[in-house]
C-alpha positions as CSV (number, residue, x, y, z in Angstrom):
1,M,-9.9,-11.1,6.5
2,D,-9.1,-7.5,4.8
3,P,-8.2,-5.0,7.2
4,A,-11.0,-3.0,6.4
5,E,-13.5,-5.2,7.4
6,Y,-12.0,-5.1,11.2
7,V,-13.2,-1.8,11.3
8,S,-17.2,-2.6,11.7
9,L,-15.6,-5.3,14.3
10,M,-13.7,-2.7,16.3
11,S,-16.3,-0.2,16.2
12,G,-17.7,-1.9,19.4
13,E,-21.2,-1.7,17.6
14,T,-21.9,-5.8,17.5
15,M,-20.7,-6.9,20.7
16,F,-22.5,-9.7,22.8
17,K,-21.8,-11.6,25.9
18,E,-23.1,-15.0,27.4
19,S,-22.0,-14.2,31.0
20,G,-19.8,-11.7,33.0
21,C,-18.4,-8.1,31.9
22,V,-16.8,-7.9,28.1
23,Q,-14.3,-5.1,27.8
24,V,-14.2,-3.5,24.3
25,L,-11.8,-1.0,23.0
26,E,-12.9,0.8,19.8
27,G,-10.8,2.6,17.4
28,V,-7.2,3.5,17.3
29,A,-7.0,1.9,20.9
30,A,-8.6,-1.2,19.4
31,A,-6.1,-1.3,16.6
32,V,-3.2,-0.5,18.6
33,V,-3.9,-3.8,20.6
34,V,-4.4,-5.8,17.4
35,L,-0.8,-4.6,16.1
36,L,0.6,-5.2,19.8
37,R,-0.6,-9.0,19.4
38,A,0.4,-9.4,15.8
39,L,4.1,-8.0,16.8
40,D,4.1,-10.4,20.1
41,K,2.9,-13.6,17.6
42,T,5.7,-12.3,15.2
43,R,8.0,-12.3,17.7
44,A,7.3,-15.6,19.2
45,G,7.5,-17.5,16.0
46,M,10.9,-15.6,14.9
47,A,12.1,-16.7,18.6
48,A,10.5,-20.4,18.0
49,K,12.2,-20.8,14.6
50,A,15.7,-19.8,16.0
51,G,15.1,-22.1,18.8
52,F,15.2,-19.3,21.6
53,S,12.6,-18.4,24.0
54,G,10.7,-15.0,23.9
55,S,12.7,-13.4,26.7
56,E,15.8,-14.7,25.1
57,I,15.3,-13.2,21.6
58,R,14.0,-10.0,23.5
59,V,17.2,-9.7,25.1
60,L,19.4,-10.7,21.9
61,F,17.3,-8.0,20.1
62,R,18.0,-5.1,22.8
63,I,22.0,-6.1,23.0
64,S,21.8,-6.0,19.0
65,E,20.0,-2.6,19.1
66,A,22.8,-1.1,21.8
67,G,25.8,-2.7,20.4
68,R,27.0,-3.7,24.0
69,M,25.2,-3.2,27.5
70,T,26.2,-3.9,30.8
71,P,23.6,-6.6,32.5
72,K,22.1,-3.8,34.9
73,M,21.4,-1.8,31.5
74,L,19.8,-4.7,29.9
75,A,17.7,-5.7,32.9
76,G,16.4,-1.8,33.2
77,S,16.0,-1.7,29.3
78,T,13.8,-5.2,29.3
79,D,12.1,-4.9,32.8
80,L,13.8,-8.2,33.6
81,S,15.2,-8.5,37.1
82,T,19.0,-8.8,37.0
83,G,18.9,-12.5,38.2
84,A,16.8,-13.2,35.3
85,V,19.0,-11.3,32.9
86,T,22.1,-13.3,34.2
87,A,20.3,-16.6,33.7
88,I,19.1,-15.6,30.2
89,C,22.6,-14.5,29.2
90,D,24.1,-17.7,30.8
91,R,22.1,-19.8,28.2
92,L,23.1,-17.0,25.4
93,V,26.8,-17.6,26.3
94,A,26.3,-21.5,26.3
95,R,24.9,-20.8,22.8
96,D,27.6,-18.9,21.3
97,V,25.3,-15.8,20.4
98,V,26.5,-13.4,23.2
99,R,29.8,-13.1,24.9
100,R,31.1,-11.4,28.1
101,A,33.5,-8.9,27.8
102,A,35.8,-6.4,30.3
103,N,34.4,-3.2,30.9
104,P,37.4,-1.0,30.6
105,D,36.1,1.9,32.7
106,D,35.1,-0.6,35.4
107,R,36.8,-3.9,36.4
108,R,33.7,-4.5,38.5
109,S,31.3,-4.6,35.7
110,L,31.3,-6.2,32.1
111,F,29.8,-5.9,29.1
112,L,27.3,-8.2,27.1
113,E,27.7,-8.1,23.2
114,L,26.9,-10.1,20.3
115,T,29.2,-12.7,19.0
116,G,29.8,-13.2,15.2
117,T,27.2,-16.2,15.6
118,G,25.0,-13.8,17.2
119,E,25.5,-11.0,14.8
120,T,24.5,-13.3,11.8
121,L,21.5,-14.6,13.6
122,M,20.2,-10.8,14.5
123,E,20.9,-10.0,10.9
124,S,18.5,-13.0,9.5
125,I,15.6,-12.1,12.2
126,Y,15.9,-8.4,11.3
127,G,15.9,-8.9,7.5
128,D,12.7,-11.2,8.2
129,F,11.2,-8.4,9.9
130,R,12.2,-5.7,7.4
131,A,10.3,-8.0,4.7
132,R,7.3,-8.4,6.7
133,I,7.0,-4.7,7.4
134,G,7.8,-3.9,3.7
135,E,5.1,-6.2,2.7
136,A,2.9,-3.7,4.5
137,E,4.9,-0.6,3.3
138,K,4.4,-1.4,-0.5
139,E,0.6,-0.3,-0.4
140,M,1.2,3.1,1.7
141,S,2.9,6.2,-0.1
142,C,6.2,7.7,1.6
143,A,4.0,10.5,2.8
144,E,1.6,7.5,4.4
145,Q,4.6,5.8,5.7
146,E,6.0,9.0,7.8
147,L,2.5,10.1,8.9
148,L,2.3,6.4,10.3
149,E,5.7,6.7,11.5
150,A,5.0,9.9,13.4
151,Q,1.7,8.5,14.8
152,L,3.1,5.3,16.0
153,L,5.6,7.8,17.9
154,S,3.2,10.1,19.5
155,I,1.0,7.1,20.5
156,A,4.2,5.5,22.3
157,A,4.9,8.8,24.0
158,A,1.6,9.5,25.2
159,L,1.7,5.8,26.8
160,G,4.7,7.3,28.8
161,Y,7.2,5.5,26.8
162,D,10.8,6.9,26.7
163,L,11.4,7.8,23.1
164,E,15.3,8.1,23.7
165,E,15.5,4.7,25.2
166,G,13.0,3.1,22.6
167,L,14.9,4.9,19.6
168,A,18.1,3.8,20.6
169,G,19.4,1.2,17.6
170,T,17.3,2.9,15.1
171,Q,17.5,5.6,12.4
172,I,14.9,7.8,13.7
173,S,16.1,10.8,15.8
174,A,14.1,11.7,18.8
175,A,13.9,15.5,17.8
176,K,12.3,14.0,14.7
177,S,9.7,12.3,16.7
178,A,8.8,15.1,19.0
């Protein structure tokens, strides 16, 4: 279905229910939910294709974006418990995509970083993601792309998302997004 055809579906004008209450989002809110679902489905597909779970691929994305992280930093940025991060990282270390490295500033702590295999994997996944987004960008002018970027960041900020944390690992500055 053409994205323009979704506008009439998201307007909330044509809804029926057989029983119970149906919640309807309209306009931008509906479009954001559709985008989130598409991103979740895309990430799940990428994870499955690479043989990882959704949580594992989320952890790999965060480590790749940061370069290296402590388990505590990783838990905070993924909303996973430190126990879950430990279990996930044990699996990723066993698959030789993540390694634990000593923290030179704190002997009691360690860093999680990608191995060469992990870097190759993430380069492939990021390349696939860039190609998919690039297809949509082909239909937009540079000005439309910049406007969309600003609007998406504005929505994220309005939802209470920490743009400083969220922009880590991107080429977008927090000052530009404000």
